[in-house]
VEXDREN-2710 file (C-alpha; in Angstrom, 1 decimal):
% VEXDREN-2710
k/r/px/py/pz
1/MET/1.6/-30.2/-68.0
2/ASN/1.9/-26.3/-68.1
3/THR/-0.9/-24.8/-65.6
4/LEU/-2.1/-21.4/-67.1
5/THR/-1.6/-19.5/-63.9
6/ALA/-3.0/-15.9/-62.3
7/GLY/-2.4/-13.0/-65.2
8/ALA/-2.0/-15.2/-67.6
9/LYS/-4.8/-14.4/-71.2
10/ALA/-7.1/-17.0/-71.1
11/PRO/-8.0/-19.7/-74.1
12/GLN/-10.9/-19.0/-75.7
13/PHE/-13.4/-21.9/-76.7
14/THR/-16.2/-23.3/-78.1
15/LEU/-17.6/-26.3/-76.5
16/GLN/-20.9/-27.7/-76.7
17/ASP/-23.6/-27.9/-73.8
18/GLN/-25.6/-30.7/-72.0
19/HIS/-28.3/-29.3/-74.2
20/GLY/-25.7/-29.7/-77.3
21/ARG/-26.1/-25.8/-78.3
22/SER/-22.2/-24.2/-78.6
23/VAL/-21.1/-21.5/-75.8
24/SER/-18.5/-19.3/-76.0
25/LEU/-16.1/-17.9/-73.5
26/ALA/-15.9/-14.9/-75.5
27/ASP/-19.5/-14.3/-75.2
28/SER/-19.3/-15.2/-71.7
29/LEU/-16.9/-12.7/-71.0
30/LYS/-19.5/-10.0/-72.7
31/GLN/-21.6/-10.9/-70.0
32/GLY/-19.1/-10.8/-66.9
33/PRO/-16.0/-12.7/-65.1
34/VAL/-16.5/-16.3/-65.6
35/LEU/-15.9/-19.3/-63.7
36/VAL/-14.9/-22.1/-65.4
37/TYR/-14.6/-25.1/-63.5
38/PHE/-13.2/-28.7/-64.5
39/TYR/-14.5/-31.7/-62.8
40/PRO/-13.0/-35.8/-64.3
41/LYS/-15.9/-37.2/-64.5
42/ALA/-19.5/-36.3/-64.6
43/ALA/-22.2/-38.1/-61.9
44/THR/-19.2/-39.4/-59.3
45/PRO/-19.4/-38.9/-56.0
46/GLY/-16.4/-36.1/-55.8
47/CYS/-18.1/-34.0/-58.9
48/THR/-22.0/-34.6/-57.9
49/VAL/-21.2/-32.7/-54.3
50/GLN/-18.4/-30.0/-56.1
51/ALA/-21.7/-29.3/-58.3
52/CYS/-24.5/-29.0/-56.3
53/GLY/-22.3/-26.7/-54.5
54/LEU/-21.9/-24.5/-57.6
55/ARG/-25.6/-25.2/-58.1
56/ASP/-26.6/-23.4/-54.1
57/SER/-24.7/-21.0/-54.3
58/LYS/-26.0/-19.8/-58.5
59/ALA/-27.6/-16.5/-56.6
60/ALA/-24.7/-15.4/-54.3
61/LEU/-22.4/-16.0/-57.6
62/ASP/-25.3/-13.9/-60.2
63/SER/-24.8/-10.9/-57.8
64/HIS/-21.1/-10.6/-59.5
65/ASN/-22.3/-11.8/-62.4
66/VAL/-20.4/-14.3/-62.2
67/THR/-21.1/-17.7/-65.0
68/VAL/-20.0/-20.9/-64.7
69/PHE/-18.9/-23.4/-66.9
70/GLY/-18.1/-26.8/-65.6
71/ILE/-15.8/-29.0/-68.3
72/SER/-15.3/-32.5/-68.6
73/PRO/-14.9/-35.2/-71.3
74/ASP/-18.0/-36.3/-70.9
75/PRO/-20.8/-36.6/-73.8
76/VAL/-23.4/-34.4/-74.5
77/ALA/-25.6/-36.9/-73.6
78/LYS/-23.7/-37.9/-70.3
79/LEU/-23.6/-34.3/-68.7
80/ALA/-27.3/-33.8/-69.7
81/LYS/-28.6/-36.6/-67.7
82/PHE/-25.7/-35.6/-64.4
83/ALA/-27.7/-31.7/-64.9
84/GLU/-31.3/-33.2/-64.9
85/LYS/-30.6/-36.0/-62.6
86/GLN/-28.8/-33.2/-60.2
87/ALA/-31.3/-30.5/-61.2
88/LEU/-28.3/-28.4/-62.1
89/ASN/-28.5/-24.5/-63.0
90/PHE/-25.4/-23.4/-64.9
91/THR/-23.4/-24.3/-67.6
92/LEU/-21.8/-28.3/-68.1
93/LEU/-19.3/-28.4/-71.7
94/SER/-18.3/-31.2/-72.9
95/ASP/-14.4/-31.7/-73.5
96/GLU/-14.4/-34.7/-75.5
97/ASP/-10.5/-34.8/-77.1
98/HIS/-9.8/-33.1/-74.1
99/SER/-8.1/-30.1/-75.7
100/VAL/-10.2/-27.1/-73.8
101/ALA/-8.4/-28.6/-70.3
102/ASP/-5.2/-29.1/-72.8
103/ALA/-4.8/-25.7/-73.3
104/PHE/-5.0/-24.4/-69.5
105/GLY/-3.1/-27.2/-68.3
106/VAL/-5.3/-29.2/-66.7
107/TRP/-4.5/-32.6/-68.4
108/GLY/-2.3/-34.7/-67.9
109/GLU/-0.9/-37.9/-65.4
110/LYS/-3.1/-38.8/-62.5
111/LYS/-2.8/-41.7/-60.0
112/PHE/-4.9/-43.5/-57.8
113/MET/-5.2/-46.8/-56.5
114/GLY/-1.8/-47.8/-58.2
115/LYS/-2.8/-46.6/-61.6
116/THR/-1.7/-43.9/-63.8
117/TYR/-3.1/-42.3/-66.6
118/ASP/-4.0/-39.5/-67.6
119/GLY/-7.0/-36.8/-66.7
120/ILE/-8.0/-34.2/-65.5
121/HIS/-6.5/-32.1/-62.8
122/ARG/-9.3/-31.0/-61.0
123/LEU/-9.1/-26.8/-60.7
124/SER/-10.7/-23.7/-61.8
125/PHE/-9.8/-20.4/-63.5
126/LEU/-12.6/-17.4/-62.6
127/ILE/-11.8/-15.1/-65.7
128/ASN/-11.9/-11.2/-66.3
129/THR/-14.0/-9.4/-68.5
130/ASP/-10.6/-8.6/-70.4
131/GLY/-10.0/-12.8/-71.0
132/THR/-7.0/-12.3/-68.3
133/ILE/-7.1/-15.1/-65.9
134/SER/-8.3/-13.8/-62.0
135/HIS/-7.0/-16.4/-59.8
136/VAL/-6.0/-20.2/-60.1
137/PHE/-8.3/-22.3/-57.5
138/ASP/-5.9/-25.5/-57.1
139/LYS/-6.0/-26.1/-53.3
140/PHE/-9.7/-27.3/-52.8
141/LYS/-11.7/-30.2/-51.5
142/THR/-15.0/-31.5/-53.3
143/LYS/-17.4/-29.8/-50.9
144/ASP/-15.5/-26.8/-50.0
145/HIS/-15.5/-25.6/-53.4
146/HIS/-17.8/-22.9/-53.6
147/GLU/-17.0/-21.1/-50.7
148/VAL/-14.0/-20.7/-51.3
149/VAL/-14.9/-19.5/-55.0
150/LEU/-17.2/-17.1/-53.2
151/ALA/-15.0/-15.6/-50.5
152/GLN/-11.8/-15.1/-53.4
153/ILE/-14.8/-13.1/-55.2
154/ALA/-16.2/-11.3/-52.7
155/GLY/-13.2/-9.8/-52.1
END
């Protein structure tokens, strides 16, 4: 796993959102910075806590023109259910073949309860309007993720 670092160019991508619409990073960067956060699986406890923290921080993120993309390998239909159940107010993107996760270097070997498998490592990337990664968030608890992101954005 070769995770991208601050200063690197973010890989360009277009994925389907929870409504089945195509969303591209390039188009979103025209509006301002983008927070791309990778999470393993929709509707699981840690991922729900993380998503709800970002949901509840939307006004603060909006004040800095930051667009939020949550990316997981879940299918569009599962993302739609997750977004509706949790009243999420940001975009979830489906990366079923994990090609975007691979490009960012967040897909790799994981260990859980004695099992080894490949999956998404929970990392987030703040991407400037010029397409460069300004910050990589790799040390946080799911319940504090939004606070760590806001502290970085606020400077």
